[in-house]
N, CA, C and O atoms as a DFTB+ gen file, in Angstrom:
340 C
 N C O
     1  1      12.176     139.603      -4.410
     2  2      12.522     139.595      -3.001
     3  2      13.213     140.902      -2.657
     4  3      14.114     141.346      -3.369
     5  1      12.794     141.503      -1.583
     6  2      13.377     142.763      -1.133
     7  2      14.730     142.503      -0.486
     8  3      14.870     141.607       0.346
     9  1      15.720     143.292      -0.874
    10  2      17.056     143.155      -0.286
    11  2      17.039     143.743       1.114
    12  3      16.591     144.872       1.315
    13  1      17.525     142.979       2.076
    14  2      17.554     143.473       3.452
    15  2      18.975     143.820       3.850
    16  3      19.936     143.342       3.249
    17  1      19.097     144.655       4.869
    18  2      20.392     145.027       5.419
    19  2      20.468     144.448       6.818
    20  3      19.760     144.911       7.713
    21  1      21.317     143.440       7.030
    22  2      21.347     142.768       8.324
    23  2      21.731     143.656       9.503
    24  3      21.382     143.337      10.640
    25  1      22.443     144.766       9.266
    26  2      22.856     145.617      10.374
    27  2      21.757     146.584      10.812
    28  3      21.904     147.265      11.827
    29  1      20.659     146.651      10.057
    30  2      19.538     147.489      10.467
    31  2      18.479     146.598      11.101
    32  3      17.895     145.757      10.418
    33  1      18.223     146.768      12.392
    34  2      17.334     145.856      13.094
    35  2      15.899     145.847      12.600
    36  3      15.252     144.801      12.641
    37  1      15.380     146.974      12.133
    38  2      13.985     147.010      11.708
    39  2      13.817     148.031      10.587
    40  3      14.170     149.199      10.748
    41  1      13.281     147.589       9.460
    42  2      13.082     148.482       8.323
    43  2      12.062     149.560       8.672
    44  3      11.036     149.276       9.291
    45  1      12.346     150.782       8.277
    46  2      11.416     151.869       8.482
    47  2      11.553     152.582       9.818
    48  3      11.026     153.682       9.982
    49  1      12.235     151.995      10.756
    50  2      12.417     152.621      12.063
    51  2      13.771     153.311      12.110
    52  3      14.723     152.884      11.456
    53  1      13.846     154.380      12.889
    54  2      15.102     155.121      13.005
    55  2      15.325     155.553      14.449
    56  3      14.379     155.766      15.208
    57  1      16.592     155.675      14.803
    58  2      16.960     156.213      16.105
    59  2      16.282     155.543      17.273
    60  3      16.316     154.320      17.409
    61  1      15.667     156.349      18.115
    62  2      15.041     155.842      19.336
    63  2      13.793     155.013      19.074
    64  3      13.257     154.403      20.000
    65  1      13.317     154.975      17.832
    66  2      12.187     154.093      17.499
    67  2      12.614     152.631      17.575
    68  3      11.782     151.741      17.754
    69  1      13.910     152.392      17.439
    70  2      14.469     151.037      17.503
    71  2      14.818     150.758      18.959
    72  3      15.479     151.567      19.610
    73  1      14.378     149.628      19.463
    74  2      14.669     149.264      20.848
    75  2      16.172     149.301      21.107
    76  3      16.971     148.912      20.255
    77  1      16.543     149.771      22.290
    78  2      17.957     149.822      22.670
    79  2      18.600     148.451      22.531
    80  3      19.730     148.339      22.056
    81  1      17.890     147.413      22.941
    82  2      18.428     146.056      22.853
    83  2      18.777     145.687      21.417
    84  3      19.791     145.035      21.168
    85  1      17.942     146.101      20.478
    86  2      18.201     145.812      19.064
    87  2      19.407     146.595      18.558
    88  3      20.186     146.085      17.752
    89  1      19.563     147.823      19.023
    90  2      20.723     148.625      18.620
    91  2      22.008     148.026      19.168
    92  3      23.037     148.033      18.493
    93  1      21.953     147.507      20.392
    94  2      23.117     146.847      20.997
    95  2      23.457     145.579      20.217
    96  3      24.622     145.325      19.911
    97  1      22.441     144.789      19.899
    98  2      22.673     143.554      19.147
    99  2      23.242     143.837      17.762
   100  3      24.072     143.072      17.272
   101  1      22.816     144.912      17.130
   102  2      23.342     145.251      15.804
   103  2      24.845     145.503      15.861
   104  3      25.587     145.034      14.998
   105  1      25.295     146.239      16.871
   106  2      26.727     146.522      17.025
   107  2      27.481     145.250      17.398
   108  3      28.526     144.952      16.820
   109  1      26.954     144.502      18.360
   110  2      27.624     143.264      18.790
   111  2      27.717     142.267      17.640
   112  3      28.753     141.627      17.455
   113  1      26.647     142.133      16.874
   114  2      26.654     141.208      15.744
   115  2      27.651     141.659      14.684
   116  3      28.355     140.835      14.099
   117  1      27.712     142.952      14.439
   118  2      28.667     143.468      13.458
   119  2      30.102     143.200      13.851
   120  3      30.897     142.740      13.031
   121  1      30.442     143.484      15.100
   122  2      31.806     143.238      15.585
   123  2      32.113     141.744      15.543
   124  3      33.182     141.334      15.090
   125  1      31.177     140.944      16.014
   126  2      31.391     139.496      16.024
   127  2      31.563     138.920      14.634
   128  3      32.446     138.096      14.399
   129  1      30.720     139.352      13.716
   130  2      30.794     138.835      12.341
   131  2      32.084     139.247      11.647
   132  3      32.715     138.437      10.968
   133  1      32.475     140.497      11.815
   134  2      33.681     140.976      11.135
   135  2      34.954     140.405      11.738
   136  3      35.944     140.220      11.031
   137  1      34.938     140.126      13.029
   138  2      36.161     139.646      13.679
   139  2      36.276     138.123      13.666
   140  3      37.281     137.578      14.124
   141  1      35.274     137.438      13.156
   142  2      35.280     135.970      13.113
   143  2      35.588     135.461      11.718
   144  3      35.311     136.123      10.717
   145  1      36.167     134.272      11.675
   146  2      36.441     133.616      10.398
   147  2      35.135     133.211       9.733
   148  3      34.204     132.756      10.397
   149  1      35.076     133.378       8.439
   150  2      33.947     132.938       7.634
   151  2      34.486     132.046       6.521
   152  3      35.638     132.198       6.117
   153  1      33.675     131.121       6.021
   154  2      34.164     130.230       4.965
   155  2      34.641     130.978       3.718
   156  3      35.486     130.472       2.979
   157  1      34.115     132.158       3.486
   158  2      34.445     132.907       2.276
   159  2      35.513     133.979       2.496
   160  3      35.931     134.636       1.542
   161  1      35.963     134.164       3.753
   162  2      37.029     135.127       4.032
   163  2      37.621     134.871       5.406
   164  3      36.985     134.281       6.280
   165  1      38.835     135.323       5.574
   166  2      39.488     135.216       6.874
   167  2      38.922     136.254       7.823
   168  3      38.298     137.227       7.400
   169  1      39.144     136.039       9.096
   170  2      38.714     137.008      10.097
   171  2      39.427     138.337       9.856
   172  3      40.618     138.362       9.546
   173  1      38.701     139.425       9.999
   174  2      39.301     140.748       9.836
   175  2      40.016     141.197      11.096
   176  3      40.902     142.050      11.045
   177  1      39.628     140.621      12.233
   178  2      40.221     140.989      13.512
   179  2      39.395     142.038      14.226
   180  3      38.608     142.754      13.608
   181  1      39.579     142.120      15.519
   182  2      38.794     143.020      16.350
   183  2      39.100     144.476      16.005
   184  3      38.183     145.294      15.929
   185  1      40.360     144.808      15.798
   186  2      40.733     146.195      15.498
   187  2      40.021     146.687      14.236
   188  3      39.435     147.770      14.235
   189  1      40.072     145.901      13.173
   190  2      39.408     146.286      11.917
   191  2      37.900     146.341      12.097
   192  3      37.243     147.220      11.539
   193  1      37.344     145.418      12.866
   194  2      35.898     145.411      13.115
   195  2      35.476     146.679      13.845
   196  3      34.470     147.294      13.492
   197  1      36.237     147.070      14.856
   198  2      35.908     148.289      15.592
   199  2      36.045     149.533      14.708
   200  3      35.268     150.478      14.848
   201  1      37.015     149.538      13.810
   202  2      37.149     150.659      12.873
   203  2      35.925     150.761      11.967
   204  3      35.419     151.855      11.719
   205  1      35.451     149.615      11.475
   206  2      34.262     149.601      10.613
   207  2      33.023     150.067      11.364
   208  3      32.233     150.854      10.843
   209  1      32.855     149.581      12.587
   210  2      31.707     149.982      13.401
   211  2      31.775     151.485      13.682
   212  3      30.766     152.185      13.598
   213  1      32.965     151.973      14.014
   214  2      33.160     153.399      14.281
   215  2      32.810     154.229      13.039
   216  3      32.189     155.286      13.149
   217  1      33.207     153.748      11.870
   218  2      32.914     154.467      10.628
   219  2      31.404     154.553      10.372
   220  3      30.932     155.500       9.744
   221  1      30.659     153.573      10.856
   222  2      29.213     153.579      10.663
   223  2      28.423     154.187      11.801
   224  3      27.193     154.213      11.759
   225  1      29.117     154.681      12.826
   226  2      28.430     155.271      13.991
   227  2      27.627     156.494      13.560
   228  3      28.130     157.384      12.874
   229  1      26.364     156.511      13.983
   230  2      25.492     157.620      13.639
   231  2      24.760     157.452      12.325
   232  3      23.785     158.154      12.060
   233  1      25.228     156.518      11.493
   234  2      24.566     156.230      10.215
   235  2      23.975     154.830      10.232
   236  3      22.764     154.651      10.101
   237  1      24.835     153.850      10.394
   238  2      24.404     152.448      10.381
   239  2      24.205     151.900      11.781
   240  3      23.389     151.005      12.002
   241  1      24.948     152.439      12.711
   242  2      24.922     151.957      14.092
   243  2      24.693     153.135      15.034
   244  3      25.104     154.259      14.746
   245  1      24.043     152.873      16.146
   246  2      23.796     153.896      17.156
   247  2      25.139     154.374      17.715
   248  3      25.948     153.573      18.184
   249  1      25.363     155.691      17.660
   250  2      26.650     156.251      18.072
   251  2      26.956     155.993      19.548
   252  3      28.106     155.725      19.897
   253  1      25.953     156.067      20.416
   254  2      26.186     155.822      21.840
   255  2      26.512     154.363      22.108
   256  3      27.325     154.059      22.981
   257  1      25.893     153.464      21.372
   258  2      26.177     152.036      21.532
   259  2      27.584     151.729      21.023
   260  3      28.304     150.935      21.629
   261  1      27.974     152.349      19.923
   262  2      29.330     152.161      19.403
   263  2      30.348     152.651      20.433
   264  3      31.348     151.979      20.687
   265  1      30.098     153.811      21.021
   266  2      31.016     154.346      22.033
   267  2      31.104     153.416      23.235
   268  3      32.192     153.194      23.766
   269  1      29.974     152.869      23.671
   270  2      29.978     151.927      24.803
   271  2      30.744     150.661      24.446
   272  3      31.466     150.115      25.281
   273  1      30.595     150.196      23.226
   274  2      31.322     149.010      22.758
   275  2      32.824     149.270      22.791
   276  3      33.593     148.430      23.258
   277  1      33.236     150.421      22.301
   278  2      34.663     150.760      22.309
   279  2      35.211     150.848      23.730
   280  3      36.322     150.394      24.002
   281  1      34.426     151.433      24.636
   282  2      34.866     151.521      26.040
   283  2      34.996     150.124      26.651
   284  3      35.930     149.864      27.410
   285  1      34.074     149.238      26.327
   286  2      34.129     147.874      26.868
   287  2      35.381     147.149      26.389
   288  3      36.035     146.457      27.169
   289  1      35.716     147.304      25.112
   290  2      36.940     146.674      24.594
   291  2      38.176     147.300      25.226
   292  3      39.107     146.591      25.606
   293  1      38.187     148.629      25.339
   294  2      39.345     149.323      25.910
   295  2      39.573     148.933      27.365
   296  3      40.715     148.882      27.821
   297  1      38.501     148.658      28.095
   298  2      38.608     148.279      29.513
   299  2      38.874     146.797      29.693
   300  3      39.037     146.330      30.820
   301  1      38.922     146.048      28.591
   302  2      39.180     144.612      28.680
   303  2      37.996     143.803      29.159
   304  3      38.168     142.679      29.631
   305  1      36.792     144.353      29.047
   306  2      35.594     143.629      29.507
   307  2      35.012     142.705      28.442
   308  3      34.042     141.994      28.704
   309  1      35.594     142.709      27.244
   310  2      35.121     141.867      26.156
   311  2      36.266     140.998      25.680
   312  3      37.372     141.490      25.456
   313  1      36.010     139.715      25.524
   314  2      37.022     138.773      25.037
   315  2      36.390     137.899      23.972
   316  3      35.639     136.976      24.286
   317  1      36.690     138.184      22.720
   318  2      36.152     137.376      21.619
   319  2      36.968     136.107      21.374
   320  3      36.583     135.266      20.562
   321  1      38.069     135.973      22.061
   322  2      38.960     134.836      21.853
   323  2      38.590     133.622      22.684
   324  3      38.939     132.500      22.318
   325  1      37.884     133.819      23.806
   326  2      37.587     132.693      24.678
   327  2      36.474     131.838      24.073
   328  3      35.644     132.329      23.308
   329  1      36.470     130.575      24.423
   330  2      35.463     129.639      23.943
   331  2      34.373     129.529      25.000
   332  3      34.559     128.888      26.034
   333  1      33.220     130.167      24.726
   334  2      32.128     130.189      25.695
   335  2      31.288     128.930      25.631
   336  3      30.460     128.702      26.513
   337  1      31.473     128.118      24.627
   338  2      30.602     126.961      24.489
   339  2      31.334     125.725      24.738
   340  3      30.756     124.640      24.666
């Protein structure tokens, strides 16, 4: 079985070959996963998640999407604490 990398939306594609929507979802999923509690580890928190995403900007995550994500958090437009369901 081939090992996959969940943060890469499509194997073999790079940069603008990957749909913008997929690049946005990769960043959102990364932040959500890292900042949420998992059975095997405690939540890392939003600050640590954003640091990890920032560290991967341009390599693992689209740099412009990461910057937009950071601006959204800084402006208070994102709330991971509320219960949407």
